[in-house]
N, C-alpha and C positions, 0 to 999 in steps of 0.2 A: 376161822369163823367161831365167834363166841356165841352160844347160844343156851337158852334156859330149857330145862326140862319140864317146866310147868307153865301156867298162865299168871298173868300179873291180874289179879283180883283183890279187890279192898287195901290195896296198897302194899301187897306182898305177892311173892312168886309162890304159886301153890301147885302143887302136884296135879296133873290132869286126872280125871276120872277113869279114863280108859288107857289101854296100852298101846293103841295103834299109833303110828307117827307118820309124817310126810317128809320125805327126802327132799333136800334143796339141791337142785343140780345146777353147775355153772354151764350155761349154755355155749361159751366159747370153747370148752374141751369135753363137755358131756360128762364131767366126774361130779359125784357126789361131794358137796363141800359141807353139809350138816343136815340137821334133821330137826323137826318141831313136833310137839303133840298134835295128834288129830283130835280136835275138841269135840265133845258129844253135847246132847242136848242138857245134860247135867252140868256141865261147864259153862254153857252159855246162861243157864238159870242162875248159877252162883254169880256170874257177871253181872247179870240183871238185877238181882237181889241187892248186890254190894252197890250198885249204881243208884237204885232206888233209896237205899238207906243213907246214902250222902246226899241226896237231891235237897232236901229242906235246908241243910246248914250251907250248901254251896249257893243255893239260889238266894239265901237271905245275906250272903256276903256282899259287902258294897261293890258296885262295878269297878271301882278304881282298884280295890285289892284284887279281883280277880284278874284285872288287866296287868296287874303288877306280876302275879304268877305266870301270865302268858310271857310277859317280858323276860321273866327268869329262865322260862323254857326255851325262849329264842337264844338267850346266852348260851345255855347249855349245848344246843345245836351248833352254835358258831363255834364253840370250844372243841367240839368232837366233829366238826366238818370233815375232817381227812378220814376218819375212821369210817364214817357213815358213807362217805363216797366210795370207798373202797369195797364196801360191803355190797352196795348197789351195783358196782361195776361186776363183783364176782356173781351175784344171783339174778341179774338182769342182762348182763352182757354190754352195758352201755361203755362207750369209751371214757376212760377215766377223767379226762379234761371236762367232757360234758356232764359226767356226774358231778363233779365239783362245782360247775358254774351253774347248770341248770337243776339237776336234780337235788342239790342240797342247797344252791344258792337262791332259787325261786322260793322254796318254802319259808326260807330264814326271812326273805323280805315279806312273804305272806304273814308269817307269825308276828313280825314286827308292824305290820298294818293293823292287825287286830289288838295288839297290845295298846296301840294308840287310840284306835277306835272304841275299843271296850271302854276306855275312861272318859270319853268324850260323847258317847252316843245318848241321844235323848230318849230314855226309856219311859218317859211320860210326858204329856201334853195336854194343854188346856184347850178344849173346843167349845166355845158358848158355855152354857151352865154345866159343862161336863169335864172330868179328868180322864184321860185315856192313858191307862197303862200297858206297857207291852212288858209281859212276863215270859219266862223261859218256859219252853212247851214240856219239858220233863226229861225223861230218859230217851237218849238217842242212840239208836243202832246204826252204827257206820260200818259199811261194807265198802272195802276199797279194792281198786284194780292193782295190777302187777306193772303196769307200764310206767307210772310215776309213784312208785312205792312210798317215798316220803312226802312229796307235794300234795297228793291226794288225801293222805292223813291229816296233814297240817291243815288243809283246806275245809276239811269238816270239824276236826277236833278244836282248832283255835276259836272259831266262831260259836261253836256250841259253848264251850267254856266261858266265852266272853257274855254270851247271853244268859248264863247261869244255870245251863243244862249240866247233866253229867252223861258219861259216854261209854258204851261197850263197843269196842272195835273188832271186827273180823276182817283181817288182812288177806289179800290173795294168798294161795297157797305156793306160789311160785317165788314169792319174794317176802316171807315172812320174817326173816332175819333182820332186816330194816325196821319192821314194825316193832321187835323186840328190843332194838337199840332205842327206838322212840320211847318205849316204855321206861327204859332205863333212865332217859333225859327227863320225862315226867316227874319220876321218883326223885331224881336229882334236884329238880327246880322246886320241889316242896309243895307240889300241888296235893291237896288232902287226899286220903285213903278213900278209895271208891268213886271219886270224880272221873277217873279214867280207868277203865277196865281193858285188858286185851285177852281175846280168846282166838286161838290160832285153829284152824281146820279148815276142811272143804265147803265150797258153796252149798252143795245138797244137803249136808248135815248141818254144820254149824251156821252157815249163812241163812238157810231155811228156818232154821229154829229161832235165829234172832230176829229175823223179820215177822215171824208169827207170835213171838213172844207177847202176851198181854201186859207185860210189864214194861213194854217199850212204846213210846208215844209217836216217835217219828223215825223212819228208817230213811238213811241217806245213803244212796247206792251209786256207784259209778262203775260202769261197763257195758256189756253188750245190750243192745235194745231188746233182744230175745229173753234174757234174764230179767232185765228191767221190766217187762210185762208180767213176768211172773210174780215178781215182788210187789208190783202195783196192785195185782189181784189179791195177792196174800194180805197186803195191808188193808186194801179196800174192804175186805171181810169183815175186819175189825174197825173200820172208820178210823184209822189212823193216817197221819200226814206222811207224805213221802217227798223227797227230794231226789230226781232221778237224772243223773248226767249220762248220756248214752252215746250211741254211735254217730258217726259222721261220714259225709262224702263232699268234703268242702270244695268250692270253685275259687280258683285264683284267675279273674278276669281281668286280661290285659287289653285295655281299651286303645284305638288309633291315636298315635300321638305320644304315649307313654314311652318312657325310657325302656326299650324292649330288653335290652341286655341286663340291665338291673333287675327289672322285674322277673325275667326267666332264672337269672342266677339265685335271687332270693326265694322263689317259688320251689326251684330244685332243692335248696338247702332245707326248705320247711317240710318237705316231704321227707328228705334223707335223716333229718335229725332224728335220734332216737330209733333208728332204723325203721322209720315210717310207722312205728308203733304210737301214735298220737291221734286221739279221737278226732282233732281238728285238723289232722294234716292236710294241706293244700293238694289233694291228690288228683284234682281235674284242673288241668291248665287250658283256658278258654283264651284263642288267639283270634284276631280278624284274619281272614283268608290271605289278605295283601302280605301280612307279616309271618304268615304260617311257616313255611319252610325255613325262614331265617330263625325262627324260635326253636324249631326241632333241632336245628344244628347247634344252636347257642345251649339248649338243654343236654344234647349229647356230650359237649365239652364241659358243662357244669358237673355232670354226673361222674365224669372222669377223675374229678378232684375228691371223690369219696372211696377211697380204697377201704377194702374190706381187711380185717386183720386181728391180731391180739388186741383186745380192748386196753390193756395196760401200756401198750406201745403208744407214745406221743404221736407218731405219724398215722396212726388209725383213725379214720373219721366215721367208719361204719361197722358196728358191731354185729353180732349174730342177733336173730329173733330169739324170743325168749325160751321156747322148747320145741320138741319135735312135731308136736300138735300143730303149732303154729308154722313151723318150717314147711310141713305137707300143705298146709292150707294156703300159704303164700304162693309156693311153687304150683299148686293146682290152679290158682287165679292166672298165673302168669302162662300156664299152658291153655287156658280158657280163653285168654285174649287172643293168643295165636290162632286158635281154632275158629274164632269168631270172626277172623279176618282183619284184626289191628296190625298194623306194620310194626315188628320189633325193631327198634332203633338201636337199643343197647341192652346188655344184660341178657335174660333169660332163665328159664328154670332149672338149668344145669347149677349143680351146687359148685361154689368157687373153692370149696375147701373139702378134704376128705372126712375130717372131723370138726364137730362144732355145728351149731345151727345157722350157718351162713346162708343168706340169700343175694345173689349179685344185684347190684342197683339197676334197676331196669326203667326205661323209658318206652312207651308206646305212642306211635302217630297214627293218624287215620282212624282215630277212635270216633265211634258214633255215639249219640246219647242213649241209644237203646242197648248197647253192648254190656255184657256182666261187669266187666271192669269199670264201666262208668256209672254203673248203678249201686253196686255192693261194696261194703267195707272191706278192703283187703288187709289192712294193718300190717303193712310191709313196705320195703321201699321200692314202691312202682308208681310211676308216674303216667297219666293218660293225658294226651294233648288232643284237643277238640278244636275244629274250626268253626267260625260263625262268619255270617255276611253283615250282619247289623246289630245294633244293641239291643234290639227287641229280641232277636233270635238268642242273642248272648244270655239274656235275663231268662229265657224260657229254659235254655240248657241249664243255667245255674241253679234256678229254681225246680228243676225236674227230676228231684229223687224224693225219697220219704223222710230224708234228712234235711237239718237246718241248724247245724252248730257253729261251724266258723265259714270264713270266707275271707278274700281279699280283693281289692279293686286298684288297679293301676291306670292312671290317666296323664294327660298333659298338664293338668291343673286340678287343684285340690276339689274346686267346686263341681267339675264333671264328675269326678270320682265319687265324691259324696252324694250327688243326685242319683247315681247307680246303685250305691249302697243302700239308699233308702228303699228302694224297690226289692231288695233282696229278702227272701224269706229265710233268715238265720239270726242266729242270736248275737253274733260278734263279727265284725268285719274290720280288717286292717286296710287303712287308707294310705296308699303310696308308701308301703314298709312300715306301717304305724308298730310301735314297739309295746312290748307287754307291759300292762298295768295292773298291779296287785290290787289296785280299788275298784276295777272295772267289773261289772257283773259278768259272770260266764256261765252259759247254759244255752239250751237249744229250742228251736221251733220243731213242730211237727214230732217225728219219732226219734228226735235228739234228746228229748227229756222233758222234765218239768222242775220248775224252780231254776234258782241262781245260786252260784258260788261265788265268793270273794267279795270284799268290800262291805258297805252299808246293806247292799241287797242281799248279800250272802249272810249276813247276820240275821236279818229279817226273817229269814227261814226258820230260825230256831226260837221265834217268839210267837206268842199268842196275845190276843187283844182283849182287854177288860176296859169297860167304861164305867166310871161313877158319876151319878148325877146329883147335882147340889140344888 
């Protein structure tokens, strides 16, 4: 692994203020593969000062020129796709094929979308006798998670730059090497000094300092709901804007008459992808009681197609979870499911390997809505299957958590699925296997967050409004 000893601030790599470092561990073999500086408040302050100094020039740059720099960044990411994918596999444990296709492929598509959108977006409009201007909000403090270490960076940085904002990024401490590669790509793309800055470090130190810094105008955070609440409180004390993409407990609702085999297989795949470490993973499968046992059998068969193993082996479809803490957390939830009376169909809390943070892909049946595994975000390869008797009960179960991030509906026809989806309290719903759309707004209802990412709605998060009356 290639790693820098400093922070990317003001267009150059600078030594960190402190001497403390954060080890990066490969979760597949528990070996240290690198380290990065543990940033201090002083490092964060330097990054924010650089971003503020660069803000006037970048905000005044014509949108088309800003969009061209984002396009150049996209081109660098394309050219370095293999290297980035290998790094993600090493520090996250994602199977290499998934790293290439999703962890790098998706953010390239997102960068491409903002390169186009930034050049065509209407940053001003005429309303009656007023001209309404949409201007950059200022300096953005971006705090990103480990589960999608490039996608979440691009989903924040690209729209912020397109809007004319400058950015200080604090990536997750588990996957900072990917962020360092991104900083290299920013430099190679010719984005002006200070427009993007990188400070590595821990959440309680660097993350908190960034959220609280008076020079930051907006905090964009993706992570747990608990931490999101803390950041929201910190930002609220300074009356600064926040964009929070938080936890989820998404329901995959299979209505009578749907293609059961297809819906179950797709639902299992959605949970197992990225080893279940997706905030919008469809971890609750809701099936009509008449189809229930068949669905359980189909789910068990589908899970068998997700063997754990070396993430660099093409045959591996399920890598480890990210770290020891997450390993213990997921296995604890599995034990809790058994304790509360759910039927363990396959998998379990026993580790499938002597080394590495692997968790057996697990399916629970006879899960009731009040069980812990049906209410709390597990963030691992664990599927709960729940039965319902009619659509109203299915809706109560689907909406019966504090979360509302993602969801899916399967039905015999599109109209039936859409009618049900309209009643779901969630920010995004896939209809009969709907595909990822980089222009569609992504974000949650309830405790799944505030604001939206991706597409024009994501760009709007980084803008503020001024009206001129004539």
